[in-house]
TORGU-78093 format. One record per residue (C-alpha): residue in three letters; residue number from 1; y, z, x. Coordinates in nm, 3 decimals, m for minus. Layout:
BEGIN
 residu num      c2      c3      c1
    ALA NUM       Y       Z       X
...
***
This chain:
BEGIN
 residu num      c2      c3      c1
    MET   1  m2.281  m2.830  m7.168
    PRO   2  m2.243  m3.055  m6.871
    ARG   3  m2.000  m3.297  m6.936
    SER   4  m2.150  m3.656  m6.995
    ASN   5  m1.921  m3.986  m6.947
    PRO   6  m2.093  m4.304  m7.122
    SER   7  m1.864  m4.518  m6.942
    SER   8  m2.059  m4.464  m6.614
    SER   9  m2.380  m4.595  m6.481
    ASN  10  m2.448  m4.273  m6.308
    ARG  11  m2.285  m4.014  m6.533
    GLY  12  m2.492  m3.863  m6.840
    SER  13  m2.823  m3.959  m6.650
    GLY  14  m2.862  m3.540  m6.566
    THR  15  m2.913  m3.421  m6.905
    PRO  16  m2.952  m3.029  m6.916
    ARG  17  m3.311  m2.928  m6.901
    THR  18  m3.483  m2.594  m6.982
    ALA  19  m3.665  m2.367  m6.708
    GLY  20  m3.937  m2.319  m6.927
    SER  21  m4.030  m2.660  m7.021
    PRO  22  m4.387  m2.793  m6.934
    SER  23  m4.456  m2.859  m6.544
    ASN  24  m4.441  m3.205  m6.461
    SER  25  m4.740  m3.331  m6.221
    ARG  26  m4.649  m3.380  m5.822
    ARG  27  m4.535  m3.691  m5.732
    SER  28  m4.809  m3.946  m5.620
    GLY  29  m4.665  m4.291  m5.479
    GLY  30  m4.304  m4.165  m5.445
    SER  31  m4.216  m4.190  m5.801
    ARG  32  m4.181  m3.879  m6.058
    PRO  33  m4.201  m3.924  m6.425
    ALA  34  m3.872  m3.881  m6.613
    ARG  35  m3.846  m3.499  m6.778
    ASN  36  m3.825  m3.441  m7.162
    ASN  37  m3.540  m3.234  m7.183
    GLY  38  m3.551  m3.147  m7.508
    PRO  39  m3.279  m3.095  m7.770
    ALA  40  m2.907  m3.067  m7.587
    ARG  41  m2.802  m2.700  m7.529
    THR  42  m2.487  m2.546  m7.683
    LYS  43  m2.272  m2.366  m7.417
    THR  44  m2.380  m1.991  m7.403
    PRO  45  m2.107  m1.749  m7.482
    ALA  46  m1.954  m1.538  m7.187
    ALA  47  m2.046  m1.179  m7.351
    ARG  48  m2.465  m1.317  m7.407
    ARG  49  m2.494  m1.429  m7.038
    PRO  50  m2.607  m1.111  m6.848
    ALA  51  m2.891  m1.098  m7.167
    ALA  52  m2.966  m1.474  m7.093
    SER  53  m2.978  m1.367  m6.675
    ARG  54  m3.260  m1.107  m6.790
    SER  55  m3.448  m1.336  m7.017
    LEU  56  m3.503  m1.619  m6.739
    TRP  57  m3.655  m1.364  m6.458
    ASP  58  m3.847  m1.218  m6.754
    ARG  59  m3.989  m1.590  m6.848
    LEU  60  m4.036  m1.710  m6.458
    PRO  61  m4.297  m1.593  m6.259
    VAL  62  m4.129  m1.460  m5.959
    SER  63  m4.333  m1.405  m5.651
    ILE  64  m4.185  m1.118  m5.406
    VAL  65  m4.193  m1.289  m5.043
    PRO  66  m4.465  m1.176  m4.805
    THR  67  m4.347  m1.056  m4.471
    GLU  68  m4.667  m1.031  m4.271
    ASN  69  m4.946  m1.273  m4.177
    LEU  70  m4.711  m1.605  m4.194
    PRO  71  m4.876  m1.963  m4.166
    SER  72  m4.730  m2.123  m3.868
    PHE  73  m4.445  m2.479  m3.948
    GLY  74  m4.746  m2.673  m3.922
    GLU  75  m4.958  m2.472  m4.140
    LEU  76  m4.669  m2.518  m4.410
    GLY  77  m4.700  m2.916  m4.403
    LEU  78  m4.385  m2.981  m4.186
    PRO  79  m4.450  m3.322  m4.008
    ALA  80  m4.501  m3.282  m3.617
    ALA  81  m4.171  m3.436  m3.512
    ILE  82  m3.962  m3.172  m3.685
    VAL  83  m4.255  m2.874  m3.545
    LYS  84  m4.191  m3.018  m3.239
    ALA  85  m3.783  m3.008  m3.252
    LEU  86  m3.849  m2.655  m3.400
    SER  87  m4.033  m2.554  m3.095
    ARG  88  m3.754  m2.711  m2.853
    ASN  89  m3.477  m2.512  m3.046
    GLY  90  m3.690  m2.185  m2.972
    LEU  91  m3.845  m2.170  m3.329
    ASN  92  m4.179  m2.103  m3.335
    SER  93  m4.284  m1.924  m3.646
    PRO  94  m4.103  m1.904  m3.998
    PHE  95  m3.926  m1.666  m4.193
    PRO  96  m4.080  m1.503  m4.475
    ILE  97  m3.828  m1.723  m4.703
    GLN  98  m3.950  m2.047  m4.499
    ALA  99  m4.303  m2.023  m4.570
    ALA 100  m4.302  m1.886  m4.910
    THR 101  m4.080  m2.192  m5.018
    ILE 102  m4.100  m2.499  m4.798
    PRO 103  m4.474  m2.589  m4.977
    ASP 104  m4.345  m2.608  m5.285
    ILE 105  m4.055  m2.820  m5.175
    LEU 106  m4.266  m3.034  m5.001
    ALA 107  m4.423  m3.051  m5.330
    GLU 108  m4.150  m3.175  m5.498
    ARG 109  m4.099  m2.908  m5.708
    ASP 110  m3.775  m2.767  m5.835
    LEU 111  m3.717  m2.436  m5.688
    LEU 112  m3.544  m2.089  m5.749
    GLY 113  m3.482  m1.910  m5.422
    ARG 114  m3.324  m1.537  m5.420
    ALA 115  m3.270  m1.399  m5.024
    ALA 116  m2.997  m1.240  m4.844
    THR 117  m2.797  m1.388  m4.628
    GLY 118  m2.931  m1.428  m4.254
    SER 119  m3.283  m1.448  m4.425
    GLY 120  m3.325  m1.811  m4.301
    LYS 121  m3.275  m1.978  m4.627
    THR 122  m3.049  m2.286  m4.466
    LEU 123  m3.392  m2.403  m4.292
    ALA 124  m3.610  m2.310  m4.589
    PHE 125  m3.422  m2.629  m4.782
    GLY 126  m3.325  m2.778  m4.497
    LEU 127  m3.675  m2.869  m4.333
    PRO 128  m3.836  m2.998  m4.604
    LEU 129  m3.539  m3.219  m4.711
    VAL 130  m3.569  m3.372  m4.362
    ALA 131  m3.883  m3.456  m4.389
    ARG 132  m3.894  m3.589  m4.751
    LEU 133  m3.602  m3.821  m4.645
    ALA 134  m3.750  m3.908  m4.302
    GLY 135  m3.850  m4.313  m4.234
    ALA 136  m3.610  m4.467  m4.522
    PRO 137  m3.286  m4.594  m4.470
    SER 138  m2.972  m4.492  m4.731
    ALA 139  m2.739  m4.755  m4.836
    ALA 140  m2.373  m4.738  m4.780
    ARG 141  m2.198  m4.439  m5.010
    ARG 142  m2.521  m4.365  m5.167
    PRO 143  m2.668  m4.060  m5.027
    ARG 144  m3.033  m3.949  m5.089
    GLY 145  m2.986  m3.603  m4.995
    LEU 146  m2.687  m3.366  m5.137
    ILE 147  m2.621  m2.989  m5.036
    LEU 148  m2.364  m2.822  m5.245
    VAL 149  m2.200  m2.550  m5.104
    PRO 150  m1.871  m2.330  m5.204
    THR 151  m1.659  m2.345  m4.850
    ARG 152  m1.605  m2.558  m4.553
    GLU 153  m1.726  m2.284  m4.330
    LEU 154  m2.070  m2.262  m4.483
    ALA 155  m2.094  m2.623  m4.484
    MET 156  m2.013  m2.643  m4.132
    GLN 157  m2.253  m2.397  m4.059
    VAL 158  m2.544  m2.596  m4.287
    THR 159  m2.456  m2.913  m4.109
    ASP 160  m2.452  m2.758  m3.741
    ALA 161  m2.824  m2.583  m3.811
    ILE 162  m2.963  m2.888  m3.981
    ALA 163  m2.850  m3.215  m3.727
    PRO 164  m2.983  m3.150  m3.415
    LEU 165  m3.369  m3.125  m3.638
    ALA 166  m3.298  m3.382  m3.865
    ALA 167  m3.167  m3.599  m3.590
    ALA 168  m3.521  m3.552  m3.425
    CYS 169  m3.687  m3.767  m3.751
    GLY 170  m3.366  m4.008  m3.760
    VAL 171  m3.220  m3.854  m4.040
    SER 172  m2.846  m3.851  m4.061
    VAL 173  m2.627  m3.559  m4.182
    ARG 174  m2.268  m3.574  m4.252
    LEU 175  m2.023  m3.299  m4.382
    VAL 176  m1.734  m3.374  m4.640
    ALA 177  m1.528  m3.096  m4.715
    GLY 178  m1.173  m3.012  m4.774
    GLY 179  m0.940  m2.938  m4.510
    LEU 180  m1.092  m3.203  m4.314
    PRO 181  m0.979  m3.572  m4.254
    ILE 182  m1.096  m3.827  m4.578
    SER 183  m1.093  m4.069  m4.387
    LYS 184  m1.322  m4.012  m4.117
    GLN 185  m1.561  m3.860  m4.404
    ILE 186  m1.483  m4.223  m4.609
    GLN 187  m1.589  m4.371  m4.301
    SER 188  m1.921  m4.191  m4.266
    LEU 189  m2.029  m4.269  m4.593
    GLU 190  m1.965  m4.649  m4.539
    ARG 191  m2.167  m4.661  m4.246
    GLY 192  m2.458  m4.474  m4.495
    VAL 193  m2.570  m4.118  m4.511
    ASP 194  m2.891  m3.959  m4.555
    ILE 195  m2.789  m3.627  m4.619
    LEU 196  m2.455  m3.527  m4.745
    VAL 197  m2.346  m3.136  m4.674
    ALA 198  m2.021  m3.108  m4.955
    THR 199  m1.771  m2.884  m5.116
    PRO 200  m1.793  m2.954  m5.471
    GLY 201  m1.380  m3.047  m5.493
    ARG 202  m1.402  m3.302  m5.190
    LEU 203  m1.685  m3.474  m5.313
    GLU 204  m1.567  m3.510  m5.682
    ASP 205  m1.250  m3.671  m5.477
    LEU 206  m1.455  m3.918  m5.278
    ILE 207  m1.663  m4.001  m5.576
    ASP 208  m1.318  m4.082  m5.796
    ARG 209  m1.239  m4.273  m5.497
    ARG 210  m1.554  m4.496  m5.506
    SER 211  m1.622  m4.381  m5.179
    CYS 212  m1.917  m4.196  m5.258
    ASN 213  m2.193  m4.255  m5.539
    LEU 214  m2.484  m4.005  m5.644
    GLY 215  m2.741  m4.272  m5.810
    ALA 216  m2.956  m4.273  m5.512
    VAL 217  m2.978  m3.885  m5.490
    GLU 218  m3.365  m3.779  m5.462
    VAL 219  m3.285  m3.397  m5.385
    THR 220  m3.002  m3.174  m5.440
    VAL 221  m2.997  m2.812  m5.308
    LEU 222  m2.714  m2.564  m5.415
    ASP 223  m2.627  m2.308  m5.166
    GLU 224  m2.475  m1.996  m5.244
    ALA 225  m2.442  m2.073  m5.633
    ASP 226  m2.330  m1.737  m5.724
    HIS 227  m2.065  m1.728  m5.476
    MET 228  m1.940  m2.127  m5.622
    ALA 229  m1.985  m1.955  m5.977
    ASP 230  m1.715  m1.671  m5.862
    LEU 231  m1.510  m1.945  m5.691
    GLY 232  m1.498  m2.124  m6.049
    PHE 233  m1.670  m2.457  m5.914
    LEU 234  m1.914  m2.429  m6.159
    PRO 235  m1.746  m2.698  m6.393
    VAL 236  m1.735  m2.922  m6.122
    VAL 237  m2.100  m2.852  m6.001
    ARG 238  m2.219  m2.955  m6.381
    ARG 239  m2.018  m3.281  m6.330
    LEU 240  m2.191  m3.371  m5.979
    LEU 241  m2.551  m3.272  m6.125
    ASP 242  m2.501  m3.495  m6.428
    GLN 243  m2.422  m3.793  m6.157
    THR 244  m2.779  m3.734  m6.020
    PRO 245  m3.058  m3.917  m6.122
    ARG 246  m3.289  m3.751  m6.421
    GLY 247  m3.560  m3.715  m6.257
    GLY 248  m3.451  m3.570  m5.892
    GLN 249  m3.582  m3.271  m5.737
    ARG 250  m3.327  m2.961  m5.786
    LEU 251  m3.325  m2.666  m5.540
    LEU 252  m3.121  m2.340  m5.597
    PHE 253  m3.067  m2.079  m5.327
    SER 254  m2.850  m1.744  m5.384
    ALA 255  m2.842  m1.389  m5.276
    THR 256  m2.780  m1.304  m5.657
    LEU 257  m2.855  m1.453  m5.977
    ASP 258  m2.705  m1.364  m6.287
    GLY 259  m2.470  m1.455  m6.566
    ASP 260  m2.333  m1.819  m6.493
    VAL 261  m2.579  m1.874  m6.230
    ALA 262  m2.875  m1.827  m6.478
    THR 263  m2.716  m2.045  m6.691
    LEU 264  m2.718  m2.322  m6.422
    VAL 265  m3.102  m2.290  m6.397
    GLU 266  m3.201  m2.308  m6.775
    GLN 267  m2.984  m2.601  m6.797
    TYR 268  m3.077  m2.784  m6.462
    LEU 269  m3.397  m2.670  m6.322
    ASP 270  m3.732  m2.777  m6.484
    ASN 271  m3.978  m2.511  m6.445
    PRO 272  m3.909  m2.381  m6.107
    SER 273  m4.149  m2.175  m5.898
    ALA 274  m3.914  m1.891  m5.803
    HIS 275  m3.939  m1.666  m5.475
    ALA 276  m3.769  m1.332  m5.398
    LEU 277  m3.725  m1.202  m5.065
    SER 278  m3.681  m0.874  m5.204
    THR 279  m3.422  m0.715  m5.435
    VAL 280  m3.067  m0.740  m5.401
    GLU 281  m3.029  m0.367  m5.323
    ALA 282  m3.338  m0.360  m5.077
    SER 283  m3.191  m0.642  m4.899
    VAL 284  m2.971  m0.381  m4.711
    ASP 285  m3.243  m0.166  m4.627
    THR 286  m3.225  m0.288  m4.242
    MET 287  m2.893  m0.150  m4.218
    THR 288  m2.714   0.232  m4.162
    HIS 289  m2.437   0.261  m4.406
    HIS 290  m2.165   0.530  m4.328
    VAL 291  m1.862   0.664  m4.562
    VAL 292  m1.617   0.768  m4.331
    ARG 293  m1.366   1.018  m4.519
    VAL 294  m0.997   0.963  m4.362
    SER 295  m0.651   0.998  m4.458
    ALA 296  m0.418   0.730  m4.497
    ASP 297  m0.209   0.798  m4.215
    ALA 298  m0.488   0.845  m3.946
    LYS 299  m0.670   0.525  m4.096
    PHE 300  m0.546   0.255  m3.836
    ASP 301  m0.627   0.519  m3.527
    LEU 302  m0.988   0.514  m3.665
    VAL 303  m0.968   0.158  m3.692
    ALA 304  m0.851   0.111  m3.345
    ALA 305  m1.121   0.338  m3.218
    ILE 306  m1.395   0.170  m3.381
    THR 307  m1.310  m0.160  m3.255
    SER 308  m1.237  m0.100  m2.933
    ARG 309  m1.635  m0.050  m2.928
    GLU 310  m1.897  m0.257  m2.693
    GLY 311  m2.053  m0.515  m2.887
    ARG 312  m1.905  m0.747  m3.198
    THR 313  m1.715  m0.599  m3.489
    LEU 314  m1.645  m0.791  m3.817
    GLY 315  m1.382  m0.583  m3.998
    PHE 316  m1.324  m0.692  m4.371
    VAL 317  m0.914  m0.594  m4.538
    ARG 318  m0.800  m0.701  m4.862
    THR 319  m0.534  m0.910  m4.812
    LYS 320  m0.434  m1.173  m4.548
    HIS 321  m0.145  m1.010  m4.473
    GLY 322  m0.295  m0.684  m4.415
    ALA 323  m0.543  m0.909  m4.210
    ASP 324  m0.270  m1.024  m3.998
    ARG 325  m0.123  m0.717  m3.947
    VAL 326  m0.437  m0.517  m3.868
    ALA 327  m0.526  m0.804  m3.580
    LYS 328  m0.166  m0.788  m3.443
    ASN 329  m0.127  m0.396  m3.440
    LEU 330  m0.487  m0.369  m3.258
    GLY 331  m0.340  m0.605  m2.988
    ARG 332  m0.055  m0.400  m2.912
    ILE 333  m0.314  m0.122  m2.805
    GLY 334  m0.520  m0.362  m2.612
    VAL 335  m0.794  m0.441  m2.847
    ARG 336  m0.831  m0.856  m2.888
    ALA 337  m0.877  m0.933  m3.227
    GLY 338  m0.909  m1.252  m3.421
    VAL 339  m0.826  m1.308  m3.764
    LEU 340  m0.978  m1.518  m4.030
    HIS 341  m0.861  m1.564  m4.384
    GLY 342  m0.763  m1.856  m4.634
    GLY 343  m0.406  m1.873  m4.505
    ARG 344  m0.493  m2.034  m4.196
    SER 345  m0.544  m2.408  m4.107
    GLN 346  m0.881  m2.509  m4.067
    SER 347  m0.841  m2.570  m3.675
    GLN 348  m0.741  m2.187  m3.639
    ARG 349  m1.027  m2.060  m3.839
    ASN 350  m1.237  m2.274  m3.637
    ARG 351  m1.107  m2.123  m3.290
    ALA 352  m1.126  m1.789  m3.426
    LEU 353  m1.497  m1.816  m3.488
    GLU 354  m1.582  m1.956  m3.195
    ALA 355  m1.399  m1.717  m3.013
    PHE 356  m1.629  m1.469  m3.198
    ARG 357  m1.894  m1.633  m3.162
    ASP 358  m1.913  m1.699  m2.741
    GLY 359  m1.780  m1.315  m2.696
    SER 360  m1.443  m1.400  m2.586
    VAL 361  m1.273  m1.201  m2.848
    PRO 362  m1.537  m0.949  m2.991
    VAL 363  m1.348  m0.812  m3.262
    LEU 364  m1.273  m1.053  m3.621
    ILE 365  m1.058  m0.911  m3.882
    ALA 366  m1.096  m1.116  m4.214
    THR 367  m1.058  m1.124  m4.606
    ASP 368  m1.374  m1.191  m4.828
    VAL 369  m1.350  m1.567  m4.753
    ALA 370  m1.569  m1.475  m4.420
    ALA 371  m1.818  m1.272  m4.650
    ARG 372  m2.016  m1.534  m4.701
    GLY 373  m2.254  m1.832  m4.541
    ILE 374  m2.066  m1.761  m4.224
    HIS 375  m2.368  m1.709  m3.950
    VAL 376  m2.256  m1.489  m3.623
    ASP 377  m2.545  m1.392  m3.437
    ASP 378  m2.530  m0.997  m3.255
    VAL 379  m2.274  m0.867  m3.527
    SER 380  m2.368  m0.491  m3.430
    LEU 381  m2.130  m0.307  m3.687
    VAL 382  m1.931  m0.454  m4.013
    LEU 383  m1.671  m0.228  m4.069
    HIS 384  m1.490  m0.220  m4.409
    VAL 385  m1.118  m0.106  m4.356
    ASP 386  m1.033  m0.180  m4.686
    PRO 387  m1.337  m0.081  m4.969
    PRO 388  m1.419  m0.439  m5.142
    ALA 389  m1.350  m0.478  m5.494
    ASP 390  m1.741  m0.453  m5.651
    PRO 391  m2.064  m0.429  m5.519
    LYS 392  m2.161  m0.771  m5.467
    ASP 393  m1.865  m0.820  m5.219
    TYR 394  m2.015  m0.484  m5.058
    LEU 395  m2.342  m0.663  m4.997
    HIS 396  m2.195  m1.011  m4.889
    ARG 397  m1.977  m0.820  m4.639
    SER 398  m2.251  m0.608  m4.530
    GLY 399  m2.494  m0.916  m4.493
    ARG 400  m2.274  m1.015  m4.185
    THR 401  m2.496  m0.767  m3.970
    ALA 402  m2.870  m0.679  m3.976
    ARG 403  m2.947  m1.068  m4.003
    ALA 404  m3.289  m1.165  m3.974
    GLY 405  m3.443  m0.853  m3.968
    GLU 406  m3.281  m0.703  m3.675
    SER 407  m3.042  m0.374  m3.708
    GLY 408  m2.720  m0.308  m3.788
    VAL 409  m2.421  m0.045  m3.869
    VAL 410  m2.203  m0.075  m4.175
    VAL 411  m1.888   0.142  m4.181
    LEU 412  m1.668   0.215  m4.494
    LEU 413  m1.336   0.414  m4.442
    SER 414  m1.228   0.578  m4.783
    THR 415  m0.897   0.737  m4.793
    PRO 416  m0.835   1.009  m5.113
    ALA 417  m0.722   0.759  m5.317
    ASP 418  m1.037   0.514  m5.265
    GLU 419  m1.298   0.792  m5.316
    ARG 420  m1.388   0.766  m5.684
    ASP 421  m1.393   0.400  m5.683
    VAL 422  m1.586   0.378  m5.352
    ARG 423  m1.891   0.619  m5.501
    LYS 424  m1.877   0.398  m5.798
    MET 425  m1.933   0.087  m5.647
    LEU 426  m2.216   0.213  m5.382
    GLY 427  m2.411   0.379  m5.631
    ALA 428  m2.426   0.013  m5.823
    ALA 429  m2.501  m0.194  m5.516
    GLY 430  m2.785   0.059  m5.470
    VAL 431  m2.643   0.210  m5.150
    ARG 432  m2.680   0.610  m5.050
    PRO 433  m2.489   0.593  m4.727
    GLU 434  m2.419   0.903  m4.492
    GLU 435  m2.083   1.078  m4.531
    ARG 436  m1.856   1.232  m4.294
    ASP 437  m1.530   1.317  m4.217
    ALA 438  m1.307   1.123  m3.940
    SER 439  m1.315   1.410  m3.724
    ASP 440  m1.693   1.427  m3.733
    PRO 441  m1.852   1.448  m3.325
    ALA 442  m2.136   1.230  m3.477
    LEU 443  m1.910   0.941  m3.545
    GLN 444  m1.860   0.846  m3.200
    ARG 445  m2.238   0.848  m3.169
    VAL 446  m2.269   0.655  m3.473
    THR 447  m2.015   0.363  m3.411
    GLY 448  m1.949   0.373  m3.064
    ALA 449  m1.583   0.432  m3.096
    ARG 450  m1.376   0.521  m2.804
    THR 451  m1.015   0.528  m2.718
    PRO 452  m0.828   0.182  m2.685
    SER 453  m0.682   0.114  m2.358
    GLY 454  m0.295   0.098  m2.504
    VAL 455  m0.187  m0.176  m2.285
    ALA 456  m0.043  m0.456  m2.508
    LEU 457  m0.247  m0.750  m2.490
    VAL 458  m0.007  m1.047  m2.369
    GLU 459  m0.022  m1.391  m2.540
    ALA 460  m0.047  m1.689  m2.308
    ARG 461   0.241  m1.899  m2.235
    PRO 462   0.304  m2.281  m2.220
    ARG 463   0.297  m2.392  m1.906
    PRO 464   0.662  m2.490  m1.731
    VAL 465   0.747  m2.830  m1.775
    LYS 466   0.907  m3.014  m1.470
    PRO 467   1.250  m3.158  m1.582
    ARG 468   1.366  m3.520  m1.573
    ALA 469   1.551  m3.714  m1.306
    ASP 470   1.856  m3.696  m1.565
    GLY 471   1.805  m3.328  m1.586
    SER 472   1.667  m3.314  m1.980
    VAL 473   1.361  m3.075  m1.973
    PRO 474   1.081  m3.218  m2.227
    TYR 475   0.989  m2.969  m2.485
    ALA 476   0.657  m2.840  m2.428
    GLY 477   0.516  m3.209  m2.458
    ARG 478   0.593  m3.250  m2.808
    SER 479   0.780  m3.533  m2.933
    ASP 480   0.989  m3.614  m3.250
    ARG 481   0.941  m3.887  m3.470
    SER 482   1.114  m4.158  m3.264
    GLY 483   0.844  m4.075  m2.957
    ARG 484   1.103  m3.937  m2.727
    TYR 485   1.105  m3.602  m2.584
    ARG 486   1.310  m3.307  m2.730
    PRO 487   1.487  m3.146  m2.452
    ALA 488   1.521  m2.737  m2.438
    GLY 489   1.826  m2.735  m2.627
    GLY 490   1.693  m2.892  m2.929
    ARG 491   1.819  m3.244  m2.928
    PRO 492   1.627  m3.559  m2.838
    SER 493   1.685  m3.688  m2.489
    ARG 494   1.797  m4.047  m2.497
    PRO 495   1.715  m4.317  m2.293
    ALA 496   1.977  m4.478  m2.076
    GLN 497   2.179  m4.730  m2.284
    SER 498   2.177  m5.085  m2.122
    GLY 499   2.493  m5.278  m2.262
    GLY 500   2.643  m5.191  m2.583
    GLY 501   2.339  m5.033  m2.790
    SER 502   2.401  m4.791  m3.077
    PRO 503   2.449  m4.425  m2.936
    ARG 504   2.119  m4.340  m3.160
    GLY 505   1.903  m4.574  m2.967
    ARG 506   1.718  m4.804  m3.101
    ARG 507   1.504  m4.629  m3.383
    GLY 508   1.533  m4.882  m3.606
    ARG 509   1.327  m5.144  m3.444
***
């Protein structure tokens, strides 16, 4: 049951709500009646959660989103300013999930959306959220729209997608996430924010510092809710939802809806409209799936050949050390590859993604930290260097290609030790791949594999630094805590002393 703190004016206002409760009338005049939440719910035992998921979908009328004869953005009811901004960005017609959900969100209904990554769900909730909040100011530290996402990479992507369109309507969008300077985030909240895109942990930290208050939130969006459940964020998400106003609109988007996510829907969404782009299994139909049987000894040679292909290639491994090792070994034979995993700093991750996006580095080796929410256009092949742990991870990894209706190739490398687990996992994912041996000549046609150059890539070296007049050499432009340059020998150079100064200089002043 969501935690309630009666000592706080904002906590406790988000009493759990029932998915099957009577529908509320749509707003008129900007006010929404408080909802009848019924008796408090006891926490659902873990063993019963799968059944709860099935009963939830049995009770809700789920509409399968049509994919043809879609209306225009203007016909969906979006303001002219947003339609013009979309047109300037080359977006003239909505994706199916947008056409299905935007009218219900504009009508201020709670909504449950199931759609694969790359289907356009970010703008499905972002556009009506901007339309809803346009024309009214937000007070300092009190955002009116809240988008919760599981990772900072996804938070950055959502912000980048929504902010330009929101600016056309005078709506501000700000990002708060761990790994980024909190002082700048506090300053942004002090100036007032209309839409706050946040990771749960950092937002709770800001609330504890009294730098943010959720008492004015009109719309709350949970994006990639299943991933938040996988990462153990749902207790924090519940505490945050408890601090939003009782009559607020709540939207939940996810690629899968089961277990803890179904419980969250039952507790916090009131008679939601439910839209599914397709079943999870069918969401991978635009990809071709291939399992390549390869011995452990020959595995890296095959990885090298496939990653030497033309076009963007995204490879997944199990561990961050494995990602570093594969990328380093690829560089030794002439394949330029970036690395993305949780052990890298935020600036390193940003640089790796940017280089992959602009094509200067055509290969990215990643752990599952990148499998959710990272949108890079034109990834034509996803390579499972190591098989994923479960079918859900396979679907999310594979979802990095064939986005927005495009086609793509998914290749999984299977050693004899992996064969049984791979077959079981793919069956659970609803995937029937083509299987072949690594020696099959058709593999080159399927993947575009080719022989790498074999010439090791040379890392960029720092520019030479001109020695000073006293003969000391600055150390790559870096300084120690005293502000003095560190020479090549490792000890900081001292300024010339006048008089009887201390040999240690004047650090104490």
